[in-house]
BAMI-486451 format. One line per field, with one value per residue (C-alpha): residue in three letters; residue number from 0; x negated, y negated, z. Coordinates in Angstrom, 3 decimals, always signed. Each point is the difference from the previous one (the first is absolute). Layout:
BEGIN
type <- ALA_...
seq <- NUM_...
c1 <- X_...
c2 <- Y_...
c3 <- Z_...
END
This chain:
BEGIN
type <- MET_PHE_ILE_ASN_SER_VAL_ASP_THR_LYS_GLU_ASP_VAL_ASN_ASN_TYR_LYS_ILE_ALA_VAL_TYR_SER_VAL_LEU_GLY_VAL_VAL_LEU_ILE_LEU_VAL_LEU_SER_ALA_LEU_ALA_TRP_GLN_ARG_GLY_GLN_ALA_GLN_ALA_ALA_GLY_ASN_SER_ILE_TYR_LEU_PRO_LEU_VAL_ALA_GLY_GLN_TYR_ASN_LEU_GLY_PRO_GLY_SER_MET_SER_GLY_VAL_VAL_LEU_ASP_GLY_GLN_THR_SER_THR_PRO_VAL_ASP_GLY_VAL_THR_VAL_CYS_VAL_ALA_GLY_THR_SER_ASN_CYS_SER_LEU_THR_THR_GLY_ASP_GLY_ILE_TYR_HIS_LEU_SER_GLY_ILE_PRO_ALA_GLY_MET_THR_GLN_PHE_GLN_ALA_TYR_PRO_SER_ALA_ALA_TYR_TYR_PRO_VAL_ALA_GLN_TRP_GLU_ASN_VAL_VAL_ALA_TYR_GLN_GLU_GLY_THR_LEU_ASN_PHE_ALA_LEU_SER_PHE_ASN_LEU_SER_GLU_GLY_GLU_TYR_ARG_VAL_ILE_LEU_THR_TRP_ASP_PRO_LEU_GLU_ARG_TYR_PRO_GLY_CYS_SER_PRO_GLU_GLU_LEU_TYR_LEU_CYS_ASN_ASN_ASP_LEU_ASP_ALA_ASN_LEU_TRP_VAL_PRO_ASP_ASP_LEU_ASP_TYR_ILE_ARG_ILE_TYR_TRP_GLY_VAL_LEU_TYR_ASP_THR_LEU_ILE_ASN_ASN_CYS_ASP_GLY_GLU_PRO_SER_PHE_ALA_CYS_ILE_GLN_ASN_ASP_ALA_LYS_LEU_GLY_ASN_GLY_PRO_GLU_THR_ILE_LEU_ILE_LEU_PRO_VAL_LYS_VAL_GLY_VAL_TYR_GLN_TYR_ALA_VAL_PHE_ASP_TYR_ALA_HIS_ALA_ILE_ASN_PRO_GLY_LEU_VAL_PRO_PRO_ILE_THR_GLN_SER_LEU_ALA_GLN_VAL_ASP_VAL_TYR_GLY_GLU_SER_GLY_LEU_LEU_TYR_SER_PHE_HIS_VAL_PRO_PRO_SER_GLY_THR_GLY_ASP_TRP_TRP_HIS_VAL_PHE_ASN_LEU_ASP_GLY_THR_THR_LYS_GLU_ILE_ILE_PRO_VAL_ASN_SER_ILE_MET_SER_SER_ALA_PRO_LEU_PRO
seq <- 0_1_2_3_4_5_6_7_8_9_10_11_12_13_14_15_16_17_18_19_20_21_22_23_24_25_26_27_28_29_30_31_32_33_34_35_36_37_38_39_40_41_42_43_44_45_46_47_48_49_50_51_52_53_54_55_56_57_58_59_60_61_62_63_64_65_66_67_68_69_70_71_72_73_74_75_76_77_78_79_80_81_82_83_84_85_86_87_88_89_90_91_92_93_94_95_96_97_98_99_100_101_102_103_104_105_106_107_108_109_110_111_112_113_114_115_116_117_118_119_120_121_122_123_124_125_126_127_128_129_130_131_132_133_134_135_136_137_138_139_140_141_142_143_144_145_146_147_148_149_150_151_152_153_154_155_156_157_158_159_160_161_162_163_164_165_166_167_168_169_170_171_172_173_174_175_176_177_178_179_180_181_182_183_184_185_186_187_188_189_190_191_192_193_194_195_196_197_198_199_200_201_202_203_204_205_206_207_208_209_210_211_212_213_214_215_216_217_218_219_220_221_222_223_224_225_226_227_228_229_230_231_232_233_234_235_236_237_238_239_240_241_242_243_244_245_246_247_248_249_250_251_252_253_254_255_256_257_258_259_260_261_262_263_264_265_266_267_268_269_270_271_272_273_274_275_276_277_278_279_280_281_282_283_284_285_286_287_288_289_290_291_292_293_294_295_296_297_298_299_300_301_302_303_304_305_306_307_308_309
c1 <- +59.766_-1.967_+2.078_-0.210_-3.355_-0.927_+2.007_-1.489_-3.483_+1.162_+1.420_-3.130_-2.258_+2.604_-0.218_-4.172_+0.785_+2.140_-2.401_-3.259_+2.099_+0.608_-3.179_-1.913_+2.946_-1.217_-3.700_+0.290_+2.046_-2.891_-2.581_+1.834_+0.762_-3.957_-1.176_+2.888_-1.912_-3.573_+1.519_+1.151_-2.989_-2.016_+2.413_-0.355_-3.725_+0.467_-3.025_+0.921_-0.893_-1.254_-2.763_-0.962_+0.459_-2.366_-2.812_+0.037_-0.029_-3.710_-1.098_-1.816_-1.584_-3.970_-2.220_-2.741_-2.863_-2.784_-2.143_+0.564_-2.666_-0.963_-0.302_-2.867_-2.210_+1.221_+0.091_+2.930_+2.685_+2.077_+3.108_+1.742_+3.506_+0.639_+3.627_+1.961_+2.047_+3.358_-0.637_-1.274_-2.276_-3.371_-3.925_-1.893_-4.018_-2.231_-3.875_-0.887_+3.074_+1.555_+3.298_+2.316_+3.605_+1.631_+4.201_+0.181_+2.557_-1.878_+0.295_-1.386_-0.345_-0.468_-2.407_-0.810_-2.786_+0.443_-3.225_-0.556_+0.551_-3.155_+0.810_+2.590_+2.749_-0.486_+2.404_-1.220_+1.905_-1.383_+1.515_+0.853_-0.434_+1.847_-1.645_-3.586_-1.933_-0.919_-2.427_+0.726_-2.575_+1.096_-2.654_+1.701_-0.516_-1.284_+2.897_-0.876_+0.012_+1.925_-1.331_-2.143_+0.501_-1.524_-0.239_-0.291_-1.212_+0.412_-0.317_+0.152_-2.274_-1.261_-3.621_-1.307_+1.145_-0.763_-3.232_-1.891_-3.368_-1.022_-2.784_+3.079_+2.373_-0.467_+1.157_+3.035_+1.567_+3.480_-1.856_+1.820_-0.688_+1.758_-0.504_+1.268_-1.040_+0.638_+0.005_-2.574_+0.249_-0.601_-1.340_+0.748_-1.841_+0.296_+0.893_-0.955_-2.468_-3.169_-0.005_+1.503_-3.537_-0.125_+1.298_+0.014_+2.492_+2.304_-0.851_+2.599_-2.444_-1.441_+2.472_+1.354_+1.834_+2.281_+0.045_-2.221_+0.055_+0.543_-0.394_-2.066_+0.759_-1.753_+1.605_+3.527_+2.824_-1.452_+1.022_-1.392_+1.364_-0.517_+0.986_+1.314_-0.558_+2.822_+0.201_-0.942_+1.124_-0.424_+0.552_-1.283_-0.541_-0.210_-1.374_-1.053_-2.602_-0.441_-4.041_+0.148_+1.591_-1.958_-3.232_+1.169_+3.104_-0.581_+0.810_+1.993_+3.646_+0.870_+1.236_+3.116_+0.484_-1.577_+2.959_-1.166_+2.237_-0.902_+2.152_+0.418_+0.394_+0.810_+0.660_+3.630_-1.397_-0.004_+0.895_-0.842_-1.013_-1.013_-0.691_-2.996_+2.278_-0.174_-1.156_-2.438_-3.253_-3.281_-1.326_+1.243_+3.138_+1.617_+2.011_+1.464_-0.757_+0.614_+0.615_-1.902_+2.802_+3.015_-1.173_+1.908_-1.419_+0.584_-0.003_-2.471_-0.003_-1.848_-2.824_-3.055_-3.099_-2.129_+0.526_+2.559_-2.755_-3.803
c2 <- +84.660_-0.121_-2.450_-2.006_-0.225_-0.735_-2.941_-0.829_-0.319_-1.915_-2.450_-0.239_-0.716_-2.400_-2.084_+0.283_-1.698_-2.295_-1.395_+0.208_-2.105_-2.700_-0.314_-0.231_-2.575_-1.848_+0.401_-1.619_-2.942_-0.447_+0.089_-2.399_-2.708_+0.358_-0.544_-3.317_-1.001_+0.359_-2.007_-2.927_-0.323_+0.095_-2.749_-2.329_+0.445_+1.637_+2.882_+3.665_+1.175_+3.917_-1.139_-2.748_+2.771_+2.553_-2.919_-1.158_+3.713_+0.155_-2.962_+1.388_-1.850_-1.569_-0.571_-3.203_-0.530_-2.386_-2.156_-3.191_-2.790_-3.028_-2.630_-1.862_+3.024_+2.913_+1.950_+2.510_-1.292_+2.603_-0.320_-1.298_+1.232_+0.668_+0.671_+0.497_-3.089_+0.190_+3.414_+1.838_+1.684_-1.417_+0.809_-1.539_-0.446_+2.114_-1.488_+0.257_-1.991_+2.706_+0.591_+3.043_-0.528_+3.085_+0.670_-3.119_-0.308_-0.289_-3.379_-3.436_-0.432_-2.787_+0.921_-2.295_+0.155_-1.747_-0.955_-1.221_-3.779_-1.143_+0.336_-0.117_+2.623_+1.023_+1.535_+1.786_+1.700_+3.418_+2.617_+3.245_+2.841_+3.548_+2.718_-1.999_-1.958_-3.545_-2.905_-2.850_-2.134_-3.334_-2.874_-2.075_-4.057_-1.137_-2.736_-3.483_-3.869_-2.945_-0.604_+3.204_+2.756_+3.366_+1.723_+3.820_+2.357_+3.245_+2.721_+3.651_+2.295_+2.094_+0.392_+1.485_+0.292_+3.004_-0.151_-1.991_+1.805_-0.070_-2.214_-2.580_+0.428_-3.575_-1.051_+2.219_-1.359_-2.397_-3.354_-3.102_-3.333_-2.547_-3.957_-3.029_-3.356_-2.810_-3.851_-1.980_-3.878_+0.368_+3.891_+3.184_+2.384_+3.626_+2.315_+3.661_+2.869_-2.120_-1.967_+1.776_-0.448_-3.770_-1.381_-3.618_+1.056_+2.738_+2.400_+0.482_+0.372_-3.443_-3.009_-0.072_-3.199_+1.402_+3.577_+2.877_+3.786_+2.211_+3.543_+1.407_+3.452_+2.306_+3.543_+1.249_-2.521_-3.105_-2.488_-2.968_-2.764_-3.935_-2.308_-3.414_-2.667_-2.670_-1.090_-3.373_-2.013_+1.902_+3.224_+3.426_+2.309_+3.758_+2.682_+4.047_+1.238_+3.067_+0.820_+3.829_-0.319_-2.869_+1.843_+3.543_-0.188_+3.220_+1.988_-2.511_-0.775_-3.689_-1.914_+0.296_+3.991_-1.057_-0.415_-3.226_-1.673_-3.417_-1.107_-3.497_-0.802_-3.322_-1.035_+1.825_+3.148_+1.437_-2.382_+1.492_+3.531_+0.085_+3.199_-0.065_+0.119_+3.074_-1.546_-2.496_-0.133_-1.381_+0.758_-2.638_-0.822_-3.423_+0.737_-2.909_-3.968_-1.844_-3.996_-1.408_-2.970_+1.903_+3.255_+1.680_+3.283_+0.282_+3.839_+0.002_+3.718_+0.173_+2.356_-2.069_+0.366_-2.843_-1.366_-2.836_-2.260_+0.086
c3 <- -17.703_-3.245_-1.934_+3.360_+0.443_-3.385_+0.213_+3.256_-1.217_-2.847_+1.914_+1.840_-2.860_-1.207_+3.504_+0.092_-3.928_+1.175_+2.877_-1.792_-2.808_+2.511_+1.615_-3.589_-0.443_+3.150_-0.718_-3.075_+1.440_+2.471_-2.604_-1.996_+3.320_+0.647_-3.701_-0.030_+3.142_-1.350_-3.568_+2.665_+2.182_-3.114_-1.560_+3.114_-0.027_+3.173_+1.188_-0.377_+3.360_-0.816_-1.628_+2.613_+2.567_-1.613_-0.461_+3.927_+0.494_-1.735_+1.984_+2.984_+2.490_+0.045_+2.796_+0.176_+2.346_+0.015_+2.707_+1.602_-0.039_+1.317_-2.794_+1.422_+1.039_-2.186_+3.524_+0.615_+2.481_+1.915_+1.686_-2.876_-0.750_-3.917_-1.260_-2.601_+0.074_+1.399_+1.511_+2.931_-2.147_+1.475_+0.932_+2.418_-1.132_+2.050_+0.792_-3.707_-1.153_-1.892_-0.108_-1.668_-1.377_-1.438_-1.137_-1.780_-2.664_-3.759_-1.525_+0.768_+3.848_+2.444_+2.830_+3.058_+2.222_+3.505_+2.042_+3.177_+0.605_-1.031_-3.855_-2.372_-1.057_-3.502_-2.534_-3.158_-3.041_-1.268_-2.407_+1.757_-2.435_+1.341_+0.888_+0.379_+2.621_-1.233_+1.288_+1.468_+2.580_+1.600_+0.965_+2.930_+0.179_+3.738_+0.958_-1.366_+1.244_-1.726_-3.405_-0.706_-2.688_+0.032_-3.510_-0.054_-2.854_-0.183_-3.316_-0.696_+2.362_-2.728_+0.764_-2.771_-3.820_-2.324_-1.648_+2.479_+0.861_+3.946_-1.316_-1.442_+3.011_+1.234_-3.614_-0.596_+3.073_-0.134_+1.372_+0.099_+0.839_+1.633_-0.792_+0.822_-1.403_+2.267_-0.625_+0.674_-0.598_-4.298_+0.332_+1.195_+2.315_-0.431_+2.703_-0.723_+1.272_-1.737_+2.690_+3.035_+2.174_-1.091_+3.681_-1.657_-2.507_+1.214_+2.829_+2.234_+2.632_-0.124_-0.370_-3.196_-0.957_-2.779_-0.828_+0.596_-1.009_+2.852_-1.546_-3.294_-0.701_-3.177_+1.130_+0.634_-0.416_+1.469_+1.813_-1.251_+2.205_-0.596_+2.832_-0.908_+3.054_-0.248_-3.884_-1.094_-3.008_-3.494_-1.540_+1.496_-2.944_+1.244_-2.696_+0.339_-2.444_-0.721_+0.500_-0.408_-3.587_-1.019_+0.629_-1.103_-2.249_-1.500_+3.326_+2.179_-0.710_-0.651_+2.742_-1.300_+1.023_+3.513_+1.885_+1.500_+2.716_+1.259_+3.001_+1.075_+3.880_+1.800_+3.280_-0.226_-1.435_-3.611_-2.229_-3.559_-1.248_-3.201_-2.236_-2.994_-3.380_-1.644_-3.560_-1.128_-1.627_+2.500_+3.184_+2.294_+1.328_+1.120_+2.215_+1.750_+0.735_+3.401_-0.095_+2.516_+0.123_-0.127_+2.065_-3.242_-1.071_-4.146_-1.060_-3.512_+0.178_-3.544_-1.072_-1.932_-1.474_+1.837_+3.431_+0.450_+0.824_-1.125
END
């Protein structure tokens, strides 16, 4: 009995050793196969999946909110549906024009605003940061007649920069000015805030013959809006002046950091969206020209130290 018992235990131990050996060989073969497969993927220039999956896992959703404004009056517009493009993630603006969207995947995202039939729909791109709430405002344009254009300027809504005293608050806001030079025989007429109340030149409440400024803004993010009536022969030039930085460069960042955007509308809707260049020296942003003969919009998108025209 004693000898048989010993023999049985030895057999069990030998069996265990054999099983563990086989499992060890299988594990080595599996690891070797995985290593070979990874090497093949790297050699072929393919992605390795594990790091990518881990990286995507770390990117959580973000949110976006803002206000939808009438581009001509700066008043909030209610009843506008704002959506993450291509999804059912939408928000309806309230009486104060505010919307809020959450659960948006991080990254560059297109947002669309669908107003009533009186306005054109508009789409804008904005970067969504994981676990943070961003701000994206919309300025809407009324429908236009044939041959008319509307140019809407918006910018960073930041109202005060560090280091500004209460007495200097009006000097420390982003304050950009829209400018349009209209061809007039051998000279040009400048449309900007300085002649906003001149009914003989460009007050939209009067009977302008070529263009007028519909809104001038100093606080918030604009908008500043210029209406171009049916164009005439010659080249129109549109540029933006950074008034706040020009008079207070020590406190207000340059125009390249203003997040300025210019939207150009025509009869068919939004034609162009221009974003201020991230680099350049000067307080002027020459955005585009408009050929009155061909009706062609010619992008310029250049930062300059002086106005396009004197």
